[in-house]
VOGU-3710 file (C-alpha; in Angstrom, 3 decimals, decimal comma):
1> maatlnhilf> -3,701/14,298/-30,041  -6,902/11,949/-28,887  -4,333/9,425/-27,414  -2,697/12,388/-25,435  -6,015/13,518/-24,309  -7,358/10,380/-23,567  -3,989/9,265/-21,315  -4,575/12,644/-19,603  -8,091/12,051/-18,350  -8,122/8,445/-17,991
11> gwypyvaltv> -4,399/7,864/-17,122  -3,685/10,890/-14,766  -6,894/12,433/-13,738  -8,015/9,384/-11,680  -5,011/9,999/-9,522  -5,028/13,769/-9,439  -8,912/13,313/-8,127  -8,428/10,276/-5,488  -5,434/12,332/-4,118  -7,712/15,492/-3,485
21> fltgslirfd> -10,370/13,237/-2,571  -8,093/11,577/0,318  -6,071/14,419/1,108  -8,635/17,271/0,823  -11,014/14,798/3,596  -8,089/14,597/5,906  -7,420/18,245/6,062  -11,108/19,025/6,366  -11,687/16,738/9,168  -8,549/18,447/11,005
31> reqytwkass> -9,178/22,000/10,078  -12,950/22,395/9,635  -14,753/19,846/11,924  -17,571/22,294/12,489  -18,338/21,979/8,768  -18,372/18,243/8,764  -22,074/17,784/8,433  -24,923/17,559/6,182  -27,057/20,470/7,289  -30,526/19,233/8,131
41> sqilrkrqlr> -33,267/21,187/6,551  -35,540/18,120/7,713  -37,956/20,642/9,642  -38,527/22,911/6,731  -40,383/20,243/4,709  -39,898/16,705/6,324  -42,353/14,166/4,452  -40,803/15,069/0,963  -37,459/14,762/2,853  -37,814/11,484/3,966
51> wgsnlfhlgi> -38,892/9,892/0,651  -36,337/11,520/-1,513  -33,325/11,014/0,848  -34,509/7,328/1,624  -34,718/6,604/-2,306  -31,587/8,572/-3,061  -29,576/7,322/-0,165  -30,744/3,357/-1,073  -30,045/3,561/-4,976  -26,934/5,622/-4,762
61> laifaghlvg> -25,423/2,845/-1,972  -26,338/0,099/-4,393  -24,915/1,778/-7,630  -21,711/2,640/-5,539  -21,445/-1,158/-4,290  -22,192/-2,540/-7,799  -19,380/-0,157/-9,286  -16,874/-1,032/-6,640  -17,597/-4,786/-6,792  -18,053/-5,057/-10,798
71> lltpiqvfda> -14,931/-2,800/-11,242  -12,542/-4,106/-8,854  -13,012/-7,569/-8,786  -10,559/-9,608/-10,788  -12,419/-11,413/-13,857  -10,851/-14,478/-12,595  -12,948/-14,756/-9,700  -16,155/-14,445/-11,705  -14,934/-17,159/-13,874  -14,044/-19,415/-10,863
81> lgvshgakqi> -17,794/-18,450/-9,513  -18,936/-19,700/-13,217  -20,182/-16,181/-13,625  -19,912/-15,685/-17,374  -18,916/-11,917/-19,071  -22,629/-11,810/-20,309  -24,637/-12,937/-17,265  -22,491/-10,292/-15,255  -23,413/-7,673/-17,737  -26,973/-8,417/-17,683
91> laimaggvag> -27,224/-8,733/-13,938  -25,241/-5,072/-13,924  -27,736/-3,547/-16,553  -30,608/-5,050/-14,114  -29,227/-4,123/-10,883  -28,176/-0,766/-12,247  -31,350/0,261/-13,805  -33,312/-0,375/-10,607  -31,011/1,306/-8,309  -30,705/4,188/-10,818
101> iacfiglvll> -34,325/4,730/-11,118  -34,752/4,812/-7,286  -31,880/7,109/-6,923  -33,116/9,421/-9,778  -36,648/9,444/-7,929  -35,122/10,400/-4,953  -33,153/13,552/-6,566  -35,754/15,056/-8,324  -37,670/14,901/-5,318  -34,655/16,354/-3,143
111> ihrrlfdpri> -33,956/19,024/-6,108  -37,602/20,023/-6,136  -37,566/20,451/-2,757  -34,337/22,682/-2,380  -35,051/24,628/-5,778  -38,972/25,381/-4,643  -39,470/25,796/-1,544  -38,713/29,502/-0,547  -37,636/28,581/3,253  -35,158/25,745/2,108
121> rrnssfsdta> -33,764/27,712/-0,802  -33,170/30,457/1,408  -31,110/28,246/3,696  -29,172/26,541/1,169  -25,650/27,254/0,080  -24,228/27,296/-3,160  -22,658/23,972/-2,718  -25,611/22,337/-1,465  -27,559/23,064/-4,709  -24,791/22,144/-6,985
131> illilfaqlc> -24,072/18,934/-5,634  -27,352/17,684/-6,158  -27,025/19,183/-9,822  -23,959/17,669/-10,114  -24,897/14,244/-8,838  -28,404/14,255/-11,293  -26,089/14,986/-14,264  -23,991/12,077/-13,249  -26,714/9,716/-12,891  -28,389/10,915/-16,102
141> lglltipfsl> -25,048/9,980/-17,911  -25,081/6,334/-16,114  -28,732/5,634/-17,086  -27,792/6,570/-20,511  -25,243/4,294/-20,728  -27,960/1,613/-20,548  -28,662/1,585/-24,379  -25,177/1,189/-25,080  -24,570/-1,753/-22,712  -27,455/-3,494/-24,308
151> ghldghemlk> -25,422/-3,392/-27,290  -22,575/-5,418/-25,945  -24,575/-8,136/-24,094  -21,424/-10,594/-24,328  -19,516/-8,647/-21,868  -16,740/-7,485/-24,098  -17,254/-3,891/-23,621  -17,394/-4,282/-19,821  -13,984/-6,207/-19,400  -12,801/-2,933/-20,538
161> fmtwaqgiay> -13,788/-0,924/-17,841  -12,471/-3,749/-15,517  -9,106/-3,701/-17,224  -9,035/0,363/-16,922  -10,047/0,417/-13,122  -7,874/-2,109/-11,651  -4,944/-0,936/-13,893  -5,669/2,347/-12,148  -6,016/0,648/-8,995  -2,821/-1,471/-9,656
171> lqpgasaais> -0,802/1,354/-10,683  -0,214/-0,201/-14,161  1,310/2,268/-16,945  -0,868/2,541/-19,845  -4,230/1,655/-18,349  -5,996/4,578/-20,162  -5,708/2,621/-23,255  -7,926/0,118/-22,373  -10,927/2,441/-22,965  -9,875/4,566/-26,055
181> dvalvfkahi> -12,365/3,371/-27,985  -15,621/3,059/-25,869  -18,545/5,221/-26,501  -18,325/9,071/-25,529  -21,170/8,414/-22,872  -19,278/6,597/-20,831  -16,221/8,626/-20,820  -18,308/11,711/-19,830  -19,631/9,382/-16,978  -16,272/8,398/-16,160
191> vlglsifmvf> -14,769/11,833/-16,020  -17,869/13,485/-13,890  -17,505/10,737/-11,535  -13,998/11,178/-10,769  -14,682/15,049/-10,696  -17,253/14,332/-7,916  -14,387/12,632/-6,250  -12,382/15,779/-6,581  -14,972/18,118/-5,530  -16,134/15,585/-2,446
201> pftrlvhvws> -13,960/17,238/0,341  -15,563/20,780/0,017  -19,192/20,091/-0,291  -21,700/18,121/2,330  -20,440/14,976/0,916  -18,480/14,314/3,522  -20,537/13,593/5,981  -20,592/9,966/4,081  -17,115/9,506/6,399  -19,497/9,850/9,235
211> apvwylgrrg> -22,424/7,564/8,559  -23,154/6,310/12,021  -23,272/2,787/11,211  -22,358/2,028/14,828  -25,872/3,116/15,664  -26,543/-0,669/14,610  -24,629/-2,033/17,573  -25,632/0,521/20,286  -26,989/-0,704/23,461  -30,804/-0,219/23,513
221> yqivrtrdgr> -30,503/2,370/26,800  -28,325/5,180/27,962  -27,617/5,710/31,769  -28,515/9,412/32,683  -28,080/11,122/35,994  -31,108/13,318/37,401  -30,211/16,297/39,786  -30,708/14,459/42,887  -28,029/11,812/42,191  -30,430/8,872/40,665
231> rvatpqarpv> -29,525/7,155/37,773  -32,086/6,426/35,266  -31,974/4,190/32,033  -33,273/6,024/28,828  -34,253/4,768/25,044  -30,846/6,102/23,191  -31,934/9,046/20,602  -31,806/8,020/17,147  -30,103/10,562/14,728  -31,545/12,990/12,911
241> r> -30,485/13,939/9,104
//
């Protein structure tokens, strides 16, 4: 029974979650483009949003990049670079811990303003608040894995997660067996993470697909025309969250 449940959660569920993540995003973009945004509440309480949003986004981007590189990079690459399993484990704990703390502080600020400011609470949808709480729960689970990781500084436990993630990515049967004996907190962290991918297309998180990275290479000025036909160069407006 335990083996079957493990296979369902870590063998089948990843593909279900990723399928909903991709197809749901495409369908929403095609049918509901007006909702393809993160509704801004900046005008209601700007200072706390600035601190909370910046800390949250910096932390979450670092965490996501670390998970992506750490789990999906073949172990042979680290071996070729001379990075030992133990060193990779320590680096993951330190970098993940710093990014996690920054993200934690940012989320606390965002949740506080969302729940305890009457105007923001009235202008928030159920999904706006729910996704913040889900992300907070996921972050707490991630931080709780650190003490367990400190008990496996040889990197052996980390290899199990790399084997599982790369097995899922390369459609290898039996990938779920690689993490069948890891601590429950790791399994809960993975399941909730996959569930976030599942609900992603139905929340404000879809704005991630439209991150304005093209602004980094934009021209400094845009040309506009006045009523009398004159052309005037004006600084381009910066995007507002």
